[in-house]
VMD Tcl script that draws the C-alpha trace (Angstrom):
set ca {
  {-92.66 -57.30 67.12}
  {-89.48 -55.73 65.70}
  {-88.61 -56.88 62.19}
  {-85.41 -57.47 60.28}
  {-85.79 -55.21 57.25}
  {-83.52 -55.34 54.18}
  {-83.53 -52.22 52.01}
  {-82.19 -52.38 48.45}
  {-80.53 -49.12 47.36}
  {-79.55 -45.98 49.25}
  {-81.11 -43.04 47.40}
  {-83.26 -40.39 49.07}
  {-86.37 -42.57 49.34}
  {-84.49 -45.57 50.72}
  {-82.66 -43.44 53.29}
  {-85.91 -41.78 54.39}
  {-87.62 -45.16 54.77}
  {-84.62 -46.53 56.68}
  {-84.87 -43.69 59.20}
  {-88.61 -44.10 59.76}
  {-88.44 -47.91 60.02}
  {-85.50 -47.85 62.42}
  {-87.27 -45.27 64.58}
  {-90.05 -47.85 65.00}
  {-87.54 -50.25 66.56}
  {-86.86 -52.44 63.52}
  {-83.41 -53.80 62.62}
  {-82.71 -52.09 59.29}
  {-79.86 -52.82 56.89}
  {-79.35 -50.88 53.65}
  {-77.61 -52.68 50.74}
  {-76.04 -50.43 48.09}
  {-74.46 -51.90 44.93}
  {-72.09 -48.93 44.42}
  {-69.11 -48.08 46.60}
  {-70.78 -44.98 48.04}
  {-74.33 -44.36 49.19}
  {-76.76 -41.83 47.72}
  {-78.16 -43.54 44.65}
  {-78.41 -40.95 41.89}
  {-77.29 -38.24 44.30}
  {-73.64 -39.28 44.46}
  {-70.59 -37.05 44.19}
  {-67.68 -36.75 41.79}
  {-64.40 -35.40 43.15}
  {-61.51 -34.64 40.81}
  {-58.46 -32.36 40.92}
  {-59.88 -30.29 43.78}
  {-63.32 -29.96 42.14}
  {-66.52 -31.40 43.63}
  {-69.67 -32.08 41.58}
  {-73.10 -33.39 42.46}
  {-73.54 -36.22 39.95}
  {-77.34 -36.15 40.20}
  {-79.79 -33.57 41.59}
  {-78.54 -29.99 41.80}
  {-81.77 -28.09 42.63}
  {-82.92 -27.78 46.25}
  {-86.60 -26.83 46.10}
  {-89.45 -27.20 48.61}
  {-87.36 -26.65 51.76}
  {-90.50 -27.24 53.83}
  {-90.52 -30.94 52.81}
  {-86.96 -31.37 54.11}
  {-87.90 -29.54 57.31}
  {-90.92 -31.81 57.75}
  {-88.76 -34.90 57.28}
  {-86.18 -33.92 59.89}
  {-88.89 -32.66 62.27}
  {-90.28 -36.21 62.35}
  {-87.08 -37.07 64.27}
  {-87.05 -33.88 66.36}
  {-84.27 -32.51 64.18}
  {-83.78 -29.62 61.74}
  {-81.84 -29.50 58.46}
  {-79.56 -26.93 60.13}
  {-78.48 -29.62 62.61}
  {-76.69 -31.26 59.68}
  {-76.08 -28.78 56.85}
  {-76.15 -25.09 56.00}
  {-78.63 -23.78 53.43}
  {-77.91 -20.80 51.21}
  {-80.79 -19.08 49.41}
  {-79.67 -18.29 45.87}
  {-79.99 -14.67 44.84}
  {-80.83 -14.55 42.01}
  {-82.56 -17.91 41.91}
  {-81.55 -18.56 38.29}
  {-81.09 -17.03 34.87}
  {-82.64 -17.97 31.51}
  {-80.97 -17.24 28.17}
  {-83.20 -16.78 25.12}
  {-80.58 -15.51 22.69}
  {-77.17 -13.91 22.43}
  {-76.70 -11.76 25.56}
  {-80.50 -11.89 25.90}
  {-81.58 -13.26 29.24}
  {-84.11 -12.95 32.05}
  {-82.95 -13.12 35.66}
  {-85.33 -14.57 38.24}
  {-84.96 -12.88 41.62}
  {-85.14 -14.59 45.01}
  {-88.50 -13.03 45.93}
  {-91.93 -12.73 44.35}
  {-92.31 -8.91 44.35}
  {-89.18 -8.53 42.20}
  {-90.25 -11.38 39.91}
  {-93.61 -9.63 39.43}
  {-91.73 -6.45 38.44}
  {-89.61 -8.44 35.98}
  {-92.73 -9.90 34.34}
  {-94.36 -6.47 34.14}
  {-91.25 -5.01 32.46}
  {-91.44 -7.70 29.76}
  {-95.22 -7.81 29.20}
  {-97.40 -4.91 30.32}
  {-100.15 -6.07 32.69}
  {-98.53 -9.44 33.35}
  {-97.43 -8.46 36.87}
  {-101.01 -8.46 38.20}
  {-101.79 -11.63 36.25}
  {-98.76 -13.36 37.78}
  {-99.79 -12.28 41.28}
  {-103.20 -13.96 40.84}
  {-101.66 -17.03 39.21}
  {-99.26 -17.41 42.13}
  {-102.10 -17.15 44.65}
  {-103.76 -20.12 42.90}
  {-100.41 -21.96 42.74}
  {-99.94 -21.45 46.50}
  {-103.45 -22.79 47.14}
  {-102.60 -25.87 45.06}
  {-99.29 -26.24 46.90}
  {-101.04 -26.17 50.27}
  {-103.44 -28.90 49.12}
  {-100.89 -31.05 47.29}
  {-97.68 -30.87 49.30}
  {-99.20 -30.47 52.74}
  {-101.83 -33.16 52.23}
  {-102.36 -35.17 49.02}
  {-98.80 -36.34 48.41}
  {-98.64 -37.76 51.92}
  {-101.27 -40.35 50.92}
  {-100.12 -43.83 49.84}
  {-101.75 -44.13 46.39}
  {-103.89 -47.07 47.44}
  {-107.31 -45.71 46.42}
  {-108.73 -43.10 44.02}
  {-110.71 -41.71 46.94}
  {-107.48 -40.32 48.39}
  {-107.78 -37.55 45.80}
  {-111.36 -36.70 46.75}
  {-111.45 -33.93 49.34}
  {-113.51 -30.76 49.75}
  {-110.50 -28.80 48.45}
  {-109.86 -30.97 45.37}
  {-113.55 -31.03 44.50}
  {-113.35 -27.27 44.02}
  {-110.40 -27.72 41.67}
  {-111.51 -30.76 39.68}
  {-111.34 -28.83 36.41}
  {-107.61 -28.34 36.93}
  {-107.05 -32.07 36.58}
  {-108.52 -31.98 33.06}
  {-106.79 -28.86 31.84}
  {-103.02 -28.63 31.48}
  {-100.21 -26.29 32.47}
  {-99.47 -25.23 28.90}
  {-103.07 -24.18 28.24}
  {-103.41 -22.37 31.58}
  {-100.20 -20.40 31.13}
  {-100.96 -19.47 27.52}
  {-104.44 -18.28 28.46}
  {-102.87 -15.71 30.78}
  {-99.53 -14.73 29.24}
  {-98.63 -13.88 25.65}
  {-94.86 -13.33 25.81}
  {-92.96 -16.49 24.80}
  {-90.18 -15.87 27.32}
  {-92.60 -15.63 30.24}
  {-94.50 -18.71 29.02}
  {-91.29 -20.77 28.93}
  {-90.23 -19.57 32.39}
  {-93.61 -20.58 33.82}
  {-93.57 -23.95 32.05}
  {-90.04 -24.77 33.18}
  {-90.78 -25.91 36.80}
  {-93.17 -28.68 35.74}
  {-90.36 -30.28 33.74}
  {-89.20 -31.58 37.13}
  {-92.35 -33.74 37.06}
  {-91.06 -35.45 33.95}
  {-93.73 -34.71 31.32}
  {-94.45 -32.01 28.76}
  {-96.40 -29.02 30.14}
  {-99.18 -29.93 27.67}
  {-99.46 -33.37 29.35}
  {-99.25 -32.09 32.93}
  {-102.52 -31.27 34.75}
  {-102.83 -27.57 35.57}
  {-103.24 -28.47 39.25}
  {-99.47 -29.00 39.17}
  {-98.99 -25.24 39.01}
  {-97.99 -25.77 42.63}
  {-94.50 -26.22 41.15}
  {-94.60 -22.52 40.23}
  {-95.13 -21.68 43.89}
  {-92.23 -23.96 44.79}
  {-90.16 -21.90 42.32}
  {-91.24 -18.27 42.79}
  {-92.79 -18.55 46.25}
  {-90.30 -20.67 48.19}
  {-87.15 -19.96 46.21}
  {-84.10 -21.92 45.11}
  {-81.56 -23.03 47.70}
  {-78.11 -24.56 47.80}
  {-76.89 -26.83 50.60}
  {-73.30 -25.89 51.41}
  {-70.94 -28.54 49.96}
  {-73.68 -29.60 47.51}
  {-76.75 -31.82 47.49}
  {-74.60 -34.68 48.71}
  {-74.51 -32.98 52.11}
  {-78.23 -33.87 52.39}
  {-77.39 -37.53 51.70}
  {-74.69 -37.40 54.37}
  {-77.16 -35.78 56.76}
  {-79.68 -38.56 56.21}
  {-76.96 -41.20 56.58}
  {-75.88 -39.60 59.85}
  {-79.47 -39.53 61.13}
  {-80.00 -43.13 60.03}
  {-76.89 -44.28 61.88}
  {-78.00 -42.38 64.99}
  {-81.22 -44.41 64.74}
  {-79.31 -47.69 64.42}
  {-79.39 -48.34 60.64}
  {-76.56 -50.47 59.21}
  {-75.10 -49.79 55.75}
  {-73.45 -52.27 53.37}
  {-71.82 -50.85 50.22}
  {-70.49 -52.81 47.23}
  {-73.46 -55.05 48.02}
  {-75.10 -56.14 44.79}
  {-78.55 -57.71 45.21}
  {-79.07 -60.35 42.52}
  {-82.29 -61.99 43.75}
  {-85.26 -61.55 46.06}
  {-85.84 -64.82 47.87}
  {-89.49 -65.93 47.87}
  {-91.22 -68.75 49.77}
  {-94.95 -69.42 49.82}
  {-95.73 -66.06 48.20}
  {-93.70 -64.19 50.78}
  {-90.45 -62.26 50.35}
  {-88.15 -63.82 52.93}
  {-84.77 -62.33 52.03}
  {-82.31 -61.23 49.37}
  {-79.23 -62.65 47.69}
  {-76.29 -60.25 48.15}
  {-72.99 -60.91 46.39}
  {-74.09 -64.55 46.09}
  {-75.00 -64.96 49.77}
  {-78.55 -65.48 51.03}
  {-79.63 -62.99 53.70}
  {-82.95 -63.61 55.40}
  {-85.32 -60.76 56.24}
  {-88.85 -60.31 57.53}
  {-89.47 -57.46 55.09}
  {-87.77 -56.55 51.80}
  {-88.04 -52.94 50.65}
  {-86.58 -51.78 47.35}
  {-85.58 -48.19 46.73}
  {-83.85 -49.33 43.54}
  {-85.43 -49.00 40.08}
  {-88.91 -50.59 40.31}
  {-88.70 -52.37 36.95}
  {-85.25 -53.76 37.79}
  {-86.41 -54.89 41.23}
  {-89.18 -56.98 39.68}
  {-86.59 -58.71 37.47}
  {-85.07 -60.04 40.71}
  {-88.26 -62.12 41.03}
  {-89.47 -65.08 38.98}
  {-91.78 -63.96 36.16}
  {-94.98 -65.21 37.79}
  {-94.14 -63.24 40.96}
  {-93.94 -59.92 39.10}
  {-96.91 -57.56 39.22}
  {-96.06 -55.50 36.13}
  {-95.26 -56.96 32.70}
  {-92.71 -55.68 30.21}
  {-95.57 -54.36 28.07}
  {-96.87 -52.40 31.09}
  {-93.56 -50.59 31.48}
  {-93.12 -50.03 27.74}
  {-96.46 -48.19 27.55}
  {-95.69 -45.78 30.40}
  {-94.49 -42.21 29.95}
  {-91.06 -41.96 31.49}
  {-89.35 -38.78 32.53}
  {-86.30 -37.93 30.43}
  {-82.82 -39.27 30.69}
  {-79.88 -36.85 30.53}
  {-76.50 -36.31 29.02}
  {-74.42 -34.71 31.77}
  {-70.96 -33.19 31.69}
  {-68.85 -32.32 34.72}
  {-66.30 -29.75 33.65}
  {-63.37 -28.14 35.46}
  {-62.45 -24.65 34.17}
  {-59.13 -22.98 34.99}
  {-60.76 -19.56 35.46}
  {-63.96 -17.95 36.69}
  {-66.74 -17.71 34.07}
  {-68.69 -14.56 33.28}
  {-72.32 -13.72 32.48}
  {-73.76 -16.81 34.18}
  {-75.43 -17.50 37.52}
  {-75.27 -20.57 39.77}
  {-78.23 -22.03 37.80}
  {-78.48 -20.97 34.15}
  {-80.97 -22.28 31.57}
  {-80.48 -22.04 27.82}
  {-83.84 -21.77 26.03}
  {-82.52 -20.16 22.85}
  {-83.85 -22.94 20.57}
  {-87.29 -24.49 20.06}
  {-88.70 -26.11 23.19}
  {-91.36 -27.95 21.16}
  {-88.84 -29.58 18.82}
  {-86.67 -30.74 21.70}
  {-89.74 -32.07 23.55}
  {-90.80 -33.96 20.42}
  {-87.39 -35.69 20.36}
  {-87.91 -36.76 23.98}
  {-91.57 -37.81 24.04}
  {-92.98 -38.24 20.52}
  {-90.16 -39.45 18.29}
  {-87.40 -40.61 20.64}
  {-84.11 -39.44 19.13}
  {-81.20 -37.11 19.74}
  {-82.48 -33.50 19.39}
  {-81.18 -31.51 16.45}
  {-80.90 -28.35 18.54}
  {-80.83 -29.19 22.24}
  {-82.00 -27.01 25.07}
  {-79.59 -27.33 27.98}
  {-79.04 -26.34 31.58}
  {-75.81 -25.40 33.32}
  {-74.94 -25.22 37.00}
  {-71.89 -23.46 38.41}
  {-71.93 -24.35 42.11}
  {-68.59 -22.61 42.66}
  {-70.42 -19.29 42.07}
  {-71.97 -19.86 45.50}
  {-69.84 -22.47 47.23}
  {-66.06 -22.19 47.36}
  {-65.80 -25.90 48.22}
  {-66.87 -26.77 44.67}
  {-63.66 -25.64 42.96}
  {-60.09 -24.52 43.74}
  {-59.59 -20.76 44.15}
  {-59.93 -18.85 40.89}
  {-61.44 -21.82 39.06}
  {-65.01 -22.81 38.14}
  {-66.95 -26.07 38.38}
  {-69.52 -26.49 35.62}
  {-72.29 -29.08 35.25}
  {-74.06 -29.18 31.88}
  {-77.25 -31.18 31.26}
  {-79.14 -32.01 28.06}
  {-82.51 -33.79 28.58}
  {-82.83 -36.86 26.34}
  {-85.35 -39.56 25.54}
  {-84.82 -42.78 27.52}
  {-83.85 -45.82 25.48}
  {-81.98 -44.10 22.65}
  {-78.45 -44.86 21.48}
  {-75.58 -43.65 23.66}
  {-72.02 -43.58 22.33}
  {-68.84 -41.65 23.15}
  {-69.01 -40.09 19.68}
  {-72.52 -38.73 20.31}
  {-71.53 -37.40 23.72}
  {-68.57 -35.56 22.21}
  {-70.67 -34.20 19.35}
  {-73.26 -32.77 21.72}
  {-70.70 -31.30 24.09}
  {-69.25 -29.37 21.15}
  {-72.74 -28.20 20.16}
  {-73.62 -26.82 23.58}
  {-70.22 -25.37 24.50}
  {-70.08 -23.51 21.15}
  {-73.55 -22.09 21.82}
  {-72.59 -21.33 25.42}
  {-69.64 -19.24 24.24}
  {-71.76 -17.31 21.76}
  {-74.68 -16.70 24.13}
  {-72.58 -15.61 27.09}
  {-69.96 -13.69 25.07}
  {-66.87 -15.51 26.32}
  {-64.36 -18.07 25.06}
  {-64.08 -21.04 27.41}
  {-63.02 -24.08 25.37}
  {-59.32 -23.44 25.99}
  {-59.99 -23.07 29.74}
  {-61.26 -26.62 30.17}
  {-58.99 -28.64 32.46}
  {-61.06 -31.82 32.21}
  {-64.56 -33.06 31.48}
  {-66.37 -36.23 32.53}
  {-69.67 -37.39 31.04}
  {-72.63 -39.42 32.29}
  {-75.46 -40.62 30.06}
  {-77.98 -43.44 29.43}
  {-75.46 -46.28 29.57}
  {-74.23 -45.00 32.95}
  {-77.75 -44.70 34.37}
  {-78.29 -48.34 33.39}
  {-74.92 -49.56 34.68}
  {-74.87 -47.62 37.96}
  {-78.59 -47.56 38.86}
  {-80.20 -50.37 36.81}
  {-82.39 -47.58 35.47}
  {-85.19 -48.60 33.10}
  {-84.11 -47.53 29.58}
  {-81.56 -45.26 31.28}
  {-84.17 -42.79 32.52}
  {-82.86 -40.16 34.95}
  {-86.00 -39.01 36.80}
  {-88.39 -41.97 37.01}
  {-91.95 -42.09 35.72}
  {-93.60 -38.84 34.64}
  {-96.53 -37.37 36.57}
  {-99.22 -37.23 33.88}
  {-102.96 -37.41 34.62}
  {-103.00 -41.19 34.06}
  {-99.80 -41.69 36.08}
  {-100.79 -39.83 39.24}
  {-101.34 -41.16 42.78}
  {-103.25 -44.49 42.74}
  {-102.49 -44.91 39.01}
  {-98.74 -45.30 39.65}
  {-96.99 -48.62 40.49}
  {-97.91 -49.59 44.04}
  {-95.78 -49.22 47.17}
  {-96.73 -52.78 48.19}
  {-96.53 -55.85 45.97}
  {-99.99 -57.14 45.09}
  {-98.64 -60.66 44.55}
  {-96.78 -61.37 47.76}
  {-96.44 -60.33 51.35}
  {-93.50 -58.47 52.85}
  {-92.28 -56.94 49.58}
  {-92.44 -53.15 49.21}
  {-91.18 -50.44 46.89}
  {-90.24 -46.78 47.23}
  {-88.82 -44.09 44.96}
  {-89.58 -42.10 41.86}
  {-91.30 -44.86 39.86}
  {-93.94 -45.20 42.57}
  {-95.91 -42.80 44.79}
  {-95.86 -39.80 44.81}
  {-93.50 -39.29 41.86}
  {-90.16 -37.97 40.55}
  {-87.92 -35.47 42.32}
  {-86.04 -35.25 45.60}
  {-88.83 -33.95 47.89}
  {-91.31 -36.59 46.58}
  {-88.64 -39.25 47.24}
  {-88.44 -38.21 50.89}
  {-92.22 -38.44 51.07}
  {-92.21 -41.84 49.32}
  {-89.91 -43.19 52.04}
  {-92.32 -42.01 54.71}
  {-95.37 -43.45 52.95}
  {-93.88 -46.90 52.47}
  {-92.65 -47.04 56.07}
  {-96.21 -46.33 57.25}
  {-97.57 -49.10 55.01}
  {-95.00 -51.56 56.34}
  {-95.95 -50.64 59.89}
  {-99.64 -51.10 59.08}
  {-99.23 -54.48 57.38}
  {-96.62 -56.10 59.60}
  {-97.87 -55.23 63.10}
}
mol new
graphics top color blue
foreach p $ca { graphics top sphere $p radius 0.5 }
foreach p [lrange $ca 0 end-1] q [lrange $ca 1 end] { graphics top cylinder $p $q radius 0.2 }
display resetview
């Protein structure tokens, strides 16, 4: 029997779930508290500039292809993909940088030129990373995190040791040059934990980086949101924006609807793609599965201080994606994970989408996005934001040998307080719950409530984890669970 399904939130996971559930013949309505859909992947438009507010990296194109193929579609039916060449650039000091090409043979040559013998070592490492990718992304992550036995396969049995080693150890056993080590540790930061806390099996992220490349959807990541919205509407999904959900209505241990802008709306199934912790606060305490102490003990991925900057000229000596690793990674990581505080010397990342995409900025101008990873739950004030912008822009000028402060037309910021206000994000985290050994698969918060029927969850605090591709997969997994439990 077709169900009336209410979905809270409209991020990647919620949109994916909406598509799958509507395809099954259900009546699906998505309720988004903000004025535009997309969750953390919204857009900022100002003075002819366009910025992705949230995700800016398009990795794992095969996951997007698999999603659209489930509806007999292709990404190219909705948006144009551009492969970035080079993929990105990493600064280690003043005018001292490594450029990562858009193909593995050239990357191998780059490694060899920096550390003799490392080219062959990288080739072998990448073969292992590809093997892990084939097991993880093509199989394991498409399992719902219900049982530990989901992880037990012939392939994983051969690699069990990789779950008890870590990325940092594996990389350091093979490479000696600090620059190469940091480049190889960088991709697992997308999983939200330190490389030393991330199982070495997750080297599949290195294959996602070097093997599959870095892409840019024309008009930005928001074009993927618009594509999913378009697909959802083709399938019959209804969208309600400015629709704040203040309560999940429960009767006889069943979710029977939601309260939206003060009005009760009945539903056969309630699915939340909003922050998991926040969603449980919409329930009475005895209906919640996870306590406050449970959440407080978990390792969360970082939050971020973001700046969206319009420059009145084109910038030099930077690529579309540019990383600044010219200060201590360990000290910055300590300020995020061990002693939550503002880092003394922050690493940062910058994206200049107008290097690739003329829609991002007016002619002759540059759009810049700057990001500093931060610990969730720390203080956030305008004074701190301004202080840290001055720190990174001063370093940016020195490292890239150009003066840019006087070329700034405007800057907007987004930090912990905004993540809380706009997304009800737990402690203002930006990326969800980290994928550590004890927060993987069946050890993450469940897709289905254990305390009541007809209440489900999706997104980066549940299975399979943080990031855009995992969010698409999460939407598929929860839709399959709903189908299984409600038929």
